[in-house]
mmCIF file as gemmi writes it, N, C-alpha and C atoms, coordinates in Angstrom:
data_model
loop_
_atom_site.group_PDB
_atom_site.id
_atom_site.type_symbol
_atom_site.label_atom_id
_atom_site.label_alt_id
_atom_site.label_comp_id
_atom_site.label_asym_id
_atom_site.label_entity_id
_atom_site.label_seq_id
_atom_site.pdbx_PDB_ins_code
_atom_site.Cartn_x
_atom_site.Cartn_y
_atom_site.Cartn_z
_atom_site.occupancy
_atom_site.B_iso_or_equiv
_atom_site.pdbx_formal_charge
_atom_site.auth_seq_id
_atom_site.auth_asym_id
_atom_site.pdbx_PDB_model_num
ATOM 1 N N . MET Axp A 1 ? -59.622 28.263 57.791 1 0 ? 1 A 1
ATOM 2 C CA . MET Axp A 1 ? -59.986 29.503 57.145 1 0 ? 1 A 1
ATOM 3 C C . MET Axp A 1 ? -58.71 30.297 56.836 1 0 ? 1 A 1
ATOM 4 N N . SER Axp A 2 ? -58.65 30.889 55.658 1 0 ? 2 A 1
ATOM 5 C CA . SER Axp A 2 ? -57.496 31.713 55.305 1 0 ? 2 A 1
ATOM 6 C C . SER Axp A 2 ? -57.522 32.997 56.126 1 0 ? 2 A 1
ATOM 7 N N . LYS Axp A 3 ? -56.351 33.656 56.23 1 0 ? 3 A 1
ATOM 8 C CA . LYS Axp A 3 ? -56.297 34.879 57.026 1 0 ? 3 A 1
ATOM 9 C C . LYS Axp A 3 ? -55.165 35.778 56.564 1 0 ? 3 A 1
ATOM 10 N N . PHE Axp A 4 ? -55.347 37.072 56.806 1 0 ? 4 A 1
ATOM 11 C CA . PHE Axp A 4 ? -54.307 38.059 56.603 1 0 ? 4 A 1
ATOM 12 C C . PHE Axp A 4 ? -53.641 38.308 57.955 1 0 ? 4 A 1
ATOM 13 N N . GLU Axp A 5 ? -52.315 38.346 57.983 1 0 ? 5 A 1
ATOM 14 C CA . GLU Axp A 5 ? -51.561 38.65 59.2 1 0 ? 5 A 1
ATOM 15 C C . GLU Axp A 5 ? -50.762 39.923 58.964 1 0 ? 5 A 1
ATOM 16 N N . ILE Axp A 6 ? -50.876 40.87 59.876 1 0 ? 6 A 1
ATOM 17 C CA . ILE Axp A 6 ? -50.095 42.11 59.806 1 0 ? 6 A 1
ATOM 18 C C . ILE Axp A 6 ? -48.948 41.99 60.79 1 0 ? 6 A 1
ATOM 19 N N . TYR Axp A 7 ? -47.752 42.396 60.34 1 0 ? 7 A 1
ATOM 20 C CA . TYR Axp A 7 ? -46.59 42.329 61.224 1 0 ? 7 A 1
ATOM 21 C C . TYR Axp A 7 ? -45.628 43.46 60.895 1 0 ? 7 A 1
ATOM 22 N N . ALA Axp A 8 ? -44.807 43.812 61.887 1 0 ? 8 A 1
ATOM 23 C CA . ALA Axp A 8 ? -43.749 44.804 61.688 1 0 ? 8 A 1
ATOM 24 C C . ALA Axp A 8 ? -42.5 44.06 61.224 1 0 ? 8 A 1
ATOM 25 N N . ASP Axp A 9 ? -41.867 44.57 60.167 1 0 ? 9 A 1
ATOM 26 C CA . ASP Axp A 9 ? -40.661 43.913 59.671 1 0 ? 9 A 1
ATOM 27 C C . ASP Axp A 9 ? -39.426 44.43 60.405 1 0 ? 9 A 1
ATOM 28 N N . GLU Axp A 10 ? -38.257 43.998 59.962 1 0 ? 10 A 1
ATOM 29 C CA . GLU Axp A 10 ? -37.005 44.321 60.659 1 0 ? 10 A 1
ATOM 30 C C . GLU Axp A 10 ? -36.625 45.794 60.612 1 0 ? 10 A 1
ATOM 31 N N . VAL Axp A 11 ? -37.205 46.561 59.7 1 0 ? 11 A 1
ATOM 32 C CA . VAL Axp A 11 ? -36.878 47.997 59.618 1 0 ? 11 A 1
ATOM 33 C C . VAL Axp A 11 ? -37.993 48.884 60.16 1 0 ? 11 A 1
ATOM 34 N N . GLY Axp A 12 ? -39.006 48.272 60.774 1 0 ? 12 A 1
ATOM 35 C CA . GLY Axp A 12 ? -40.055 49.033 61.44 1 0 ? 12 A 1
ATOM 36 C C . GLY Axp A 12 ? -41.241 49.42 60.581 1 0 ? 12 A 1
ATOM 37 N N . THR Axp A 13 ? -41.312 48.91 59.358 1 0 ? 13 A 1
ATOM 38 C CA . THR Axp A 13 ? -42.5 49.145 58.546 1 0 ? 13 A 1
ATOM 39 C C . THR Axp A 13 ? -43.433 47.946 58.696 1 0 ? 13 A 1
ATOM 40 N N . TYR Axp A 14 ? -44.633 48.093 58.166 1 0 ? 14 A 1
ATOM 41 C CA . TYR Axp A 14 ? -45.637 47.036 58.299 1 0 ? 14 A 1
ATOM 42 C C . TYR Axp A 14 ? -45.829 46.306 56.983 1 0 ? 14 A 1
ATOM 43 N N . LYS Axp A 15 ? -46.081 45.021 57.085 1 0 ? 15 A 1
ATOM 44 C CA . LYS Axp A 15 ? -46.393 44.181 55.942 1 0 ? 15 A 1
ATOM 45 C C . LYS Axp A 15 ? -47.547 43.271 56.333 1 0 ? 15 A 1
ATOM 46 N N . PHE Axp A 16 ? -48.198 42.721 55.314 1 0 ? 16 A 1
ATOM 47 C CA . PHE Axp A 16 ? -49.161 41.659 55.595 1 0 ? 16 A 1
ATOM 48 C C . PHE Axp A 16 ? -48.803 40.445 54.768 1 0 ? 16 A 1
ATOM 49 N N . ARG Axp A 17 ? -49.205 39.313 55.272 1 0 ? 17 A 1
ATOM 50 C CA . ARG Axp A 17 ? -49.075 38.072 54.508 1 0 ? 17 A 1
ATOM 51 C C . ARG Axp A 17 ? -50.437 37.394 54.53 1 0 ? 17 A 1
ATOM 52 N N . LEU Axp A 18 ? -50.701 36.675 53.471 1 0 ? 18 A 1
ATOM 53 C CA . LEU Axp A 18 ? -51.945 35.92 53.352 1 0 ? 18 A 1
ATOM 54 C C . LEU Axp A 18 ? -51.616 34.453 53.539 1 0 ? 18 A 1
ATOM 55 N N . ARG Axp A 19 ? -52.276 33.841 54.497 1 0 ? 19 A 1
ATOM 56 C CA . ARG Axp A 19 ? -52.083 32.414 54.763 1 0 ? 19 A 1
ATOM 57 C C . ARG Axp A 19 ? -53.294 31.642 54.257 1 0 ? 19 A 1
ATOM 58 N N . ALA Axp A 20 ? -53.033 30.54 53.59 1 0 ? 20 A 1
ATOM 59 C CA . ALA Axp A 20 ? -54.094 29.645 53.124 1 0 ? 20 A 1
ATOM 60 C C . ALA Axp A 20 ? -54.655 28.861 54.311 1 0 ? 20 A 1
ATOM 61 N N . ARG Axp A 21 ? -55.7 28.143 54.056 1 0 ? 21 A 1
ATOM 62 C CA . ARG Axp A 21 ? -56.33 27.338 55.12 1 0 ? 21 A 1
ATOM 63 C C . ARG Axp A 21 ? -55.377 26.358 55.77 1 0 ? 21 A 1
ATOM 64 N N . ASN Axp A 22 ? -54.413 25.858 54.991 1 0 ? 22 A 1
ATOM 65 C CA . ASN Axp A 22 ? -53.465 24.882 55.536 1 0 ? 22 A 1
ATOM 66 C C . ASN Axp A 22 ? -52.288 25.543 56.259 1 0 ? 22 A 1
ATOM 67 N N . GLY Axp A 23 ? -52.294 26.884 56.367 1 0 ? 23 A 1
ATOM 68 C CA . GLY Axp A 23 ? -51.244 27.596 57.077 1 0 ? 23 A 1
ATOM 69 C C . GLY Axp A 23 ? -50.1 28.08 56.208 1 0 ? 23 A 1
ATOM 70 N N . GLN Axp A 24 ? -50.092 27.67 54.95 1 0 ? 24 A 1
ATOM 71 C CA . GLN Axp A 24 ? -49.01 28.07 54.044 1 0 ? 24 A 1
ATOM 72 C C . GLN Axp A 24 ? -49.163 29.538 53.634 1 0 ? 24 A 1
ATOM 73 N N . VAL Axp A 25 ? -48.043 30.267 53.628 1 0 ? 25 A 1
ATOM 74 C CA . VAL Axp A 25 ? -48.042 31.657 53.173 1 0 ? 25 A 1
ATOM 75 C C . VAL Axp A 25 ? -48.138 31.646 51.655 1 0 ? 25 A 1
ATOM 76 N N . VAL Axp A 26 ? -49.152 32.341 51.122 1 0 ? 26 A 1
ATOM 77 C CA . VAL Axp A 26 ? -49.344 32.368 49.672 1 0 ? 26 A 1
ATOM 78 C C . VAL Axp A 26 ? -49.08 33.742 49.07 1 0 ? 26 A 1
ATOM 79 N N . ALA Axp A 27 ? -48.951 34.771 49.908 1 0 ? 27 A 1
ATOM 80 C CA . ALA Axp A 27 ? -48.638 36.116 49.406 1 0 ? 27 A 1
ATOM 81 C C . ALA Axp A 27 ? -48.055 36.963 50.523 1 0 ? 27 A 1
ATOM 82 N N . VAL Axp A 28 ? -47.119 37.837 50.15 1 0 ? 28 A 1
ATOM 83 C CA . VAL Axp A 28 ? -46.524 38.794 51.086 1 0 ? 28 A 1
ATOM 84 C C . VAL Axp A 28 ? -46.592 40.16 50.424 1 0 ? 28 A 1
ATOM 85 N N . SER Axp A 29 ? -46.959 41.156 51.189 1 0 ? 29 A 1
ATOM 86 C CA . SER Axp A 29 ? -47.162 42.497 50.642 1 0 ? 29 A 1
ATOM 87 C C . SER Axp A 29 ? -45.884 43.311 50.55 1 0 ? 29 A 1
ATOM 88 N N . GLN Axp A 30 ? -46.031 44.47 49.972 1 0 ? 30 A 1
ATOM 89 C CA . GLN Axp A 30 ? -44.997 45.5 50.012 1 0 ? 30 A 1
ATOM 90 C C . GLN Axp A 30 ? -44.934 46.048 51.434 1 0 ? 30 A 1
ATOM 91 N N . SER Axp A 31 ? -44.02 46.955 51.706 1 0 ? 31 A 1
ATOM 92 C CA . SER Axp A 31 ? -43.918 47.599 53.02 1 0 ? 31 A 1
ATOM 93 C C . SER Axp A 31 ? -44.822 48.818 53.077 1 0 ? 31 A 1
ATOM 94 N N . TYR Axp A 32 ? -45.419 49.034 54.224 1 0 ? 32 A 1
ATOM 95 C CA . TYR Axp A 32 ? -46.258 50.208 54.486 1 0 ? 32 A 1
ATOM 96 C C . TYR Axp A 32 ? -45.684 50.957 55.678 1 0 ? 32 A 1
ATOM 97 N N . ARG Axp A 33 ? -45.765 52.271 55.648 1 0 ? 33 A 1
ATOM 98 C CA . ARG Axp A 33 ? -45.231 53.08 56.753 1 0 ? 33 A 1
ATOM 99 C C . ARG Axp A 33 ? -46.084 53.006 58.012 1 0 ? 33 A 1
ATOM 100 N N . SER Axp A 34 ? -47.375 52.754 57.838 1 0 ? 34 A 1
ATOM 101 C CA . SER Axp A 34 ? -48.267 52.727 58.998 1 0 ? 34 A 1
ATOM 102 C C . SER Axp A 34 ? -49.131 51.467 58.989 1 0 ? 34 A 1
ATOM 103 N N . LYS Axp A 35 ? -49.654 51.14 60.149 1 0 ? 35 A 1
ATOM 104 C CA . LYS Axp A 35 ? -50.559 49.998 60.273 1 0 ? 35 A 1
ATOM 105 C C . LYS Axp A 35 ? -51.846 50.275 59.495 1 0 ? 35 A 1
ATOM 106 N N . GLU Axp A 36 ? -52.312 51.524 59.53 1 0 ? 36 A 1
ATOM 107 C CA . GLU Axp A 36 ? -53.517 51.901 58.794 1 0 ? 36 A 1
ATOM 108 C C . GLU Axp A 36 ? -53.313 51.726 57.289 1 0 ? 36 A 1
ATOM 109 N N . GLY Axp A 37 ? -52.143 52.109 56.79 1 0 ? 37 A 1
ATOM 110 C CA . GLY Axp A 37 ? -51.832 51.906 55.379 1 0 ? 37 A 1
ATOM 111 C C . GLY Axp A 37 ? -51.845 50.437 55.017 1 0 ? 37 A 1
ATOM 112 N N . CYS Axp A 38 ? -51.341 49.618 55.906 1 0 ? 38 A 1
ATOM 113 C CA . CYS Axp A 38 ? -51.326 48.168 55.698 1 0 ? 38 A 1
ATOM 114 C C . CYS Axp A 38 ? -52.758 47.627 55.643 1 0 ? 38 A 1
ATOM 115 N N . LEU Axp A 39 ? -53.608 48.095 56.53 1 0 ? 39 A 1
ATOM 116 C CA . LEU Axp A 39 ? -55.013 47.686 56.519 1 0 ? 39 A 1
ATOM 117 C C . LEU Axp A 39 ? -55.695 48.1 55.217 1 0 ? 39 A 1
ATOM 118 N N . LYS Axp A 40 ? -55.374 49.286 54.72 1 0 ? 40 A 1
ATOM 119 C CA . LYS Axp A 40 ? -55.932 49.734 53.436 1 0 ? 40 A 1
ATOM 120 C C . LYS Axp A 40 ? -55.468 48.826 52.301 1 0 ? 40 A 1
ATOM 121 N N . GLY Axp A 41 ? -54.219 48.378 52.365 1 0 ? 41 A 1
ATOM 122 C CA . GLY Axp A 41 ? -53.708 47.449 51.361 1 0 ? 41 A 1
ATOM 123 C C . GLY Axp A 41 ? -54.474 46.141 51.364 1 0 ? 41 A 1
ATOM 124 N N . ILE Axp A 42 ? -54.77 45.638 52.542 1 0 ? 42 A 1
ATOM 125 C CA . ILE Axp A 42 ? -55.556 44.407 52.659 1 0 ? 42 A 1
ATOM 126 C C . ILE Axp A 42 ? -56.951 44.616 52.074 1 0 ? 42 A 1
ATOM 127 N N . ARG Axp A 43 ? -57.574 45.735 52.404 1 0 ? 43 A 1
ATOM 128 C CA . ARG Axp A 43 ? -58.909 46.024 51.868 1 0 ? 43 A 1
ATOM 129 C C . ARG Axp A 43 ? -58.88 46.09 50.344 1 0 ? 43 A 1
ATOM 130 N N . SER Axp A 44 ? -57.828 46.671 49.807 1 0 ? 44 A 1
ATOM 131 C CA . SER Axp A 44 ? -57.688 46.779 48.354 1 0 ? 44 A 1
ATOM 132 C C . SER Axp A 44 ? -57.576 45.404 47.713 1 0 ? 44 A 1
ATOM 133 N N . VAL Axp A 45 ? -56.757 44.535 48.285 1 0 ? 45 A 1
ATOM 134 C CA . VAL Axp A 45 ? -56.609 43.177 47.755 1 0 ? 45 A 1
ATOM 135 C C . VAL Axp A 45 ? -57.949 42.45 47.819 1 0 ? 45 A 1
ATOM 136 N N . LYS Axp A 46 ? -58.629 42.565 48.941 1 0 ? 46 A 1
ATOM 137 C CA . LYS Axp A 46 ? -59.901 41.867 49.095 1 0 ? 46 A 1
ATOM 138 C C . LYS Axp A 46 ? -60.942 42.35 48.091 1 0 ? 46 A 1
ATOM 139 N N . SER Axp A 47 ? -60.955 43.636 47.785 1 0 ? 47 A 1
ATOM 140 C CA . SER Axp A 47 ? -61.97 44.149 46.868 1 0 ? 47 A 1
ATOM 141 C C . SER Axp A 47 ? -61.594 43.973 45.399 1 0 ? 47 A 1
ATOM 142 N N . ASN Axp A 48 ? -60.307 43.905 45.075 1 0 ? 48 A 1
ATOM 143 C CA . ASN Axp A 48 ? -59.885 43.836 43.681 1 0 ? 48 A 1
ATOM 144 C C . ASN Axp A 48 ? -59.505 42.443 43.187 1 0 ? 48 A 1
ATOM 145 N N . ALA Axp A 49 ? -59.162 41.534 44.07 1 0 ? 49 A 1
ATOM 146 C CA . ALA Axp A 49 ? -58.641 40.237 43.641 1 0 ? 49 A 1
ATOM 147 C C . ALA Axp A 49 ? -59.718 39.297 43.112 1 0 ? 49 A 1
ATOM 148 N N . ALA Axp A 50 ? -60.93 39.444 43.551 1 0 ? 50 A 1
ATOM 149 C CA . ALA Axp A 50 ? -61.979 38.495 43.166 1 0 ? 50 A 1
ATOM 150 C C . ALA Axp A 50 ? -62.186 38.421 41.659 1 0 ? 50 A 1
ATOM 151 N N . ASP Axp A 51 ? -62.076 39.555 40.971 1 0 ? 51 A 1
ATOM 152 C CA . ASP Axp A 51 ? -62.298 39.539 39.528 1 0 ? 51 A 1
ATOM 153 C C . ASP Axp A 51 ? -61.034 39.845 38.727 1 0 ? 51 A 1
ATOM 154 N N . ALA Axp A 52 ? -59.885 39.716 39.376 1 0 ? 52 A 1
ATOM 155 C CA . ALA Axp A 52 ? -58.616 39.97 38.682 1 0 ? 52 A 1
ATOM 156 C C . ALA Axp A 52 ? -58.356 38.869 37.662 1 0 ? 52 A 1
ATOM 157 N N . ARG Axp A 53 ? -57.83 39.266 36.528 1 0 ? 53 A 1
ATOM 158 C CA . ARG Axp A 53 ? -57.505 38.27 35.509 1 0 ? 53 A 1
ATOM 159 C C . ARG Axp A 53 ? -56.125 37.696 35.768 1 0 ? 53 A 1
ATOM 160 N N . ILE Axp A 54 ? -55.849 36.564 35.199 1 0 ? 54 A 1
ATOM 161 C CA . ILE Axp A 54 ? -54.552 35.899 35.333 1 0 ? 54 A 1
ATOM 162 C C . ILE Axp A 54 ? -53.771 36.139 34.049 1 0 ? 54 A 1
ATOM 163 N N . VAL Axp A 55 ? -52.541 36.628 34.195 1 0 ? 55 A 1
ATOM 164 C CA . VAL Axp A 55 ? -51.675 36.872 33.056 1 0 ? 55 A 1
ATOM 165 C C . VAL Axp A 55 ? -50.39 36.09 33.281 1 0 ? 55 A 1
ATOM 166 N N . ILE Axp A 56 ? -50.019 35.255 32.342 1 0 ? 56 A 1
ATOM 167 C CA . ILE Axp A 56 ? -48.789 34.477 32.442 1 0 ? 56 A 1
ATOM 168 C C . ILE Axp A 56 ? -47.706 35.195 31.643 1 0 ? 56 A 1
ATOM 169 N N . LEU Axp A 57 ? -46.665 35.608 32.336 1 0 ? 57 A 1
ATOM 170 C CA . LEU Axp A 57 ? -45.562 36.298 31.697 1 0 ? 57 A 1
ATOM 171 C C . LEU Axp A 57 ? -44.473 35.288 31.388 1 0 ? 57 A 1
ATOM 172 N N . SER Axp A 58 ? -43.952 35.319 30.202 1 0 ? 58 A 1
ATOM 173 C CA . SER Axp A 58 ? -42.897 34.387 29.843 1 0 ? 58 A 1
ATOM 174 C C . SER Axp A 58 ? -41.7 35.16 29.294 1 0 ? 58 A 1
ATOM 175 N N . GLU Axp A 59 ? -40.566 34.518 29.31 1 0 ? 59 A 1
ATOM 176 C CA . GLU Axp A 59 ? -39.347 35.149 28.819 1 0 ? 59 A 1
ATOM 177 C C . GLU Axp A 59 ? -39.413 35.287 27.301 1 0 ? 59 A 1
ATOM 178 N N . GLU Axp A 60 ? -38.835 36.355 26.825 1 0 ? 60 A 1
ATOM 179 C CA . GLU Axp A 60 ? -38.715 36.512 25.375 1 0 ? 60 A 1
ATOM 180 C C . GLU Axp A 60 ? -37.698 35.509 24.854 1 0 ? 60 A 1
ATOM 181 N N . THR Axp A 61 ? -37.914 35.047 23.654 1 0 ? 61 A 1
ATOM 182 C CA . THR Axp A 61 ? -36.96 34.137 23.025 1 0 ? 61 A 1
ATOM 183 C C . THR Axp A 61 ? -35.712 34.919 22.661 1 0 ? 61 A 1
ATOM 184 N N . LYS Axp A 62 ? -34.574 34.42 23.094 1 0 ? 62 A 1
ATOM 185 C CA . LYS Axp A 62 ? -33.312 35.093 22.775 1 0 ? 62 A 1
ATOM 186 C C . LYS Axp A 62 ? -32.95 34.827 21.327 1 0 ? 62 A 1
ATOM 187 N N . LYS Axp A 63 ? -32.538 35.881 20.642 1 0 ? 63 A 1
ATOM 188 C CA . LYS Axp A 63 ? -32.112 35.756 19.246 1 0 ? 63 A 1
ATOM 189 C C . LYS Axp A 63 ? -30.607 35.903 19.183 1 0 ? 63 A 1
ATOM 190 N N . TYR Axp A 64 ? -29.958 34.974 18.55 1 0 ? 64 A 1
ATOM 191 C CA . TYR Axp A 64 ? -28.499 35.006 18.438 1 0 ? 64 A 1
ATOM 192 C C . TYR Axp A 64 ? -28.082 35.365 17.038 1 0 ? 64 A 1
């Protein structure tokens, strides 16, 4: 089963990472000042990601 992990980083802020079923990290969050803020971030991802569209960004062609 996939899971969100909350951890304190090296500067004392909180982040979460999303692990796939196989244990691989598939996403890492921004930094949050509080654990509660981090939990809110997880809730936001869970509620908004299900219907999020996929956009592929590509480099502009360089003109010489």
